[in-house]
N, C-alpha and C positions, 0 to 999 in steps of 0.2 A: 912779023912786026907785032909788038905788044902795045895795046892802047891803055893799059893800066887798069882795066875794069876788074872788079872783084865780084864773084858770084857767091851770094849768101845761101847756105843750106837751110833746110827747114829748122826752125828753132833758133835761128841766129839773128832774128830781128832785134833791134834795140828795145830794151825794157823800159819801164817807167822809173827805174832807178831805185825802187824800194823805199821811197820816201813816204812817210805817213804822218798823220796828226799826232802830236804828243801834248798831253795836258795833265793837270792835277785837279783835285777837288772832289768832295763827296766820297762815297765808298765805291772803290773800283773793283769790278769783277770782269772776267773774260768768258766768252762763249764763242767757240770756233775762231774766226778771224776778227772778232769784234770785241771792243772794250765798252763797258757800261759804267757810267758815273752816276750813282744814285744819291740824290740829295733828299734826306729826310728832315733836315733843318736848314735854315737859311745859310748861305755860304757863297763861295766864289769858284767859278769854273775858269781856271787859268790855263791859257794856251801858250805853249812854248815853241811849238813848231806847227806850221800850217801850210803844206804844199798847195799850190793853186788848184790842183785837180782833185783835192780831197774835201769832203763835206761831212757835216754831222746830221744825225737824226735826233729828234728830241721830243719828249712828252712833258706837258705841263698839266697838273691836276690841282685844283684849288681845294680848300677845306670844305667838308660837308656840313650841311645845316642840321640842327637838332630837331627832334620830334616835339610835337605839342603834347600837352598834358590836360586831360579832361577828368581828373580824379574827382570823385564825389559830385559829379554832375550827371544826373540820371539820364540814361538812354543815349549816351554819346560815345564817340571814340575819336581820338585826336589823330591828326595827319602825321605821316612820316616825313622826316627831313629830306630835302633834295640833295643829290650828289653835287660835289664841287665841279665847276666847269672843267671840261676835258678837251684838250686839243693836241693832236700829234702832227709833227712836221717832218719833212724829209728834205735833204739837200741844202742845209744851211751852211753858208760860207763863213768861216772864221778867220781871224787874223792872228799872226804870231805876236808874242809879247803883249797879249791883251787879256784883261780880266773881265769876265762877264758875271754880273751879280745875279744870284739866285735867291728868290724870296719864296718861302714855303708858308702857305696859309694855314692857320690853326682851324681845327674843327670846332664847331660851336658847342658850348656846354648845354646839357639837358637841364630840365627844370623839375622841381618837386612841387611847384605851385600850379594851380589851374590857369594856364596861360599858353600863348603861342610859344613855339620854340624860338631859336635865334639863327640868323644866317651865318654861314661859314665865312672865313676870311680868304682874300684873294691870294693867288700865287702868280709869280712872274719870272720870266727869263728871256733873254735875247730880244728885248723890246716888246714882248707880248705879255699881257696880263689876262688871267682867267678868273672868272667871277665865282665867289663862294656860293655854296648851295643855299637854296631858299629854305625858310623855316616851315615846320609843320604847323598847321592851323589847329585852333582849340575853340571850344564853346561856340560851335556852329560857324566858325570863321573860315575864310579861304586860306589856302597855303600861300607862302611868300614866293615871289619871283627870285630867280638866282641863276647860277650856271645851269643847274637843273632845278625845276620848281618843286616846292614842298607840297605834300598832300593836304587836302581840305578836311574839315571836321563836320560831321553831321549835316550833309547837304552843301557845305561850302565847296567852292570850286578849287581845283588844283592850281598852284602858282605856275606861271609861265617859265620856260627855260630860255636861255640865251642862244640865238642862232649860231650854229657851229660849235656849241659847247655842251648842250644837254637838252633833255626833253621835259615836258610839263609833268607836274604831279597829278595824281588821280583825285577825282571828286569824292568827298566823304558821303557815305550812305546815310540817309535820313532815318536812322534807327540806332544802331550801336557802333558802327565801324568806320574808322577813318580811312581816307585814301592813302595809297602808297606814294612815297616821294619819287620823283623822276630820276632816271639814270642817264648816263651818256649815250646808251644804245637804245633805250626804250622808255616809254611813258610809264609812270606809276599807274597801277590799276585802280579802278573805282572800288569803294568799300563793298557795295552790294551786301550779300548775306554774310560774307566773311570780311575780315579786315583786308584792306587792299595790300597787295604785294608791292614791294619796291621795284622800280624799273631796273632792268639789267644794265650793267656797265658795258665797256668796250675793251677788247683785247688789243694789247700793244705788241711790239716787235719782240719782246722778251717772253711772249706767250702768256703773260699774266693779265688778269682783268682788273680794271680800275673804275671808280666812279659809279657804284651801284646805289640806287635809292633806298632809303629806309622804309620799313614796313609801317603800315597804318596800325593804330592801336584800337582796342575794343574788346569784344567778348570772345574772340578766337585767336589762336596762334596764327602767325603769318610769316612769310619769308621776306627777308631783305633781298635786294637785287644782287646778282652775281657781280662781284667787284667791290665787296666790302660793306654793303648795306646792312644795317642792324635788323635783326629779326624781332617781330612782335610776339607778345605773349598774351595769354588769356587773362585780361584784367590785371596785369602785373606790370612790372618795370619794362620799359622799352629797351631793346638791345642796342648796344653802341655800334657806331660805324667803326670799321677797322682802321687803325692808325696807318697813315701814309698810303691810303687808297682813295681818299676823298669821299668815302662812303657816307650816306646820310644816316642819322640816328632814327630809331623807331619811335613812334608815338605810343602813348599809353592811354587807357580808357577808364571809364567809370568803375569805381570799386565800392564795395559795401562798407569800407573802413580801412584804416591804415594809411601809410604813406607810400606812394609810388612815384617814380621819376621817369621822365622820358629819356631816350638815349642820346648820348653825345654824338656829334658828327666826327668822322675820321679826319685827321690832318691830311694835308695835300702832299704832293711829291713832284720832283722834277728829275727826269732821267735823260742822260745824253749818251748816244751810241755813235761810234765811228770805227772804221776798219783800222786795225793797228799792225797787221802783218799780211 
């Protein structure tokens, strides 16, 4: 007598059906089983197919702050700009036939005048907004608050970072050297005997680093944070933060003459990742 049972061999269990998220927007690349949509300017992430058991991972980085400028101000060094706010998410549920707005924050412009730098602009995606990096301080002032804080000048304190987005900037040394801007992964260092180094950024799922702080300015060369932070020079122009990393711009210090400018902050970025095969 047959009861109609069927015995399934190994490998015969039902599959998930091969359904994956499908979407457009940004610059699309693949790595292994994943697609990456990289937005270097504002745009739209448009989802055409979204199975209920599939999700996205995404990175939001705001624009970096610019460094301060202490030119022709004896015995000081300006602070480095803070990195743009950095946050990584996993497991975001998206809906089919839905457009998600992407806003990319600009990096702040550097300055050729003796003054503080400027804060970076915010980036946003999927209902979340990250804060632009804080400005580097000048003329004995503190650095500005931001996603990551800017470095202080000549004894000025570093600016505060935003919880979950970045670290504080470093204090300026009361002699010649500005503090480094904060990064996503580490605080900017104090000026001390040398210019402060920018705080390190953080590594994302594509193995790249983002949101490094800008170096402080002054009498010595110094390094920006890994993740696009601008490098400092010896009494010269501050290095720029790298575009689409949210890196902070470097500060510049006192000079015996001539025109020097602080570094620009790097623009932000949004990256979306999902399994496509």
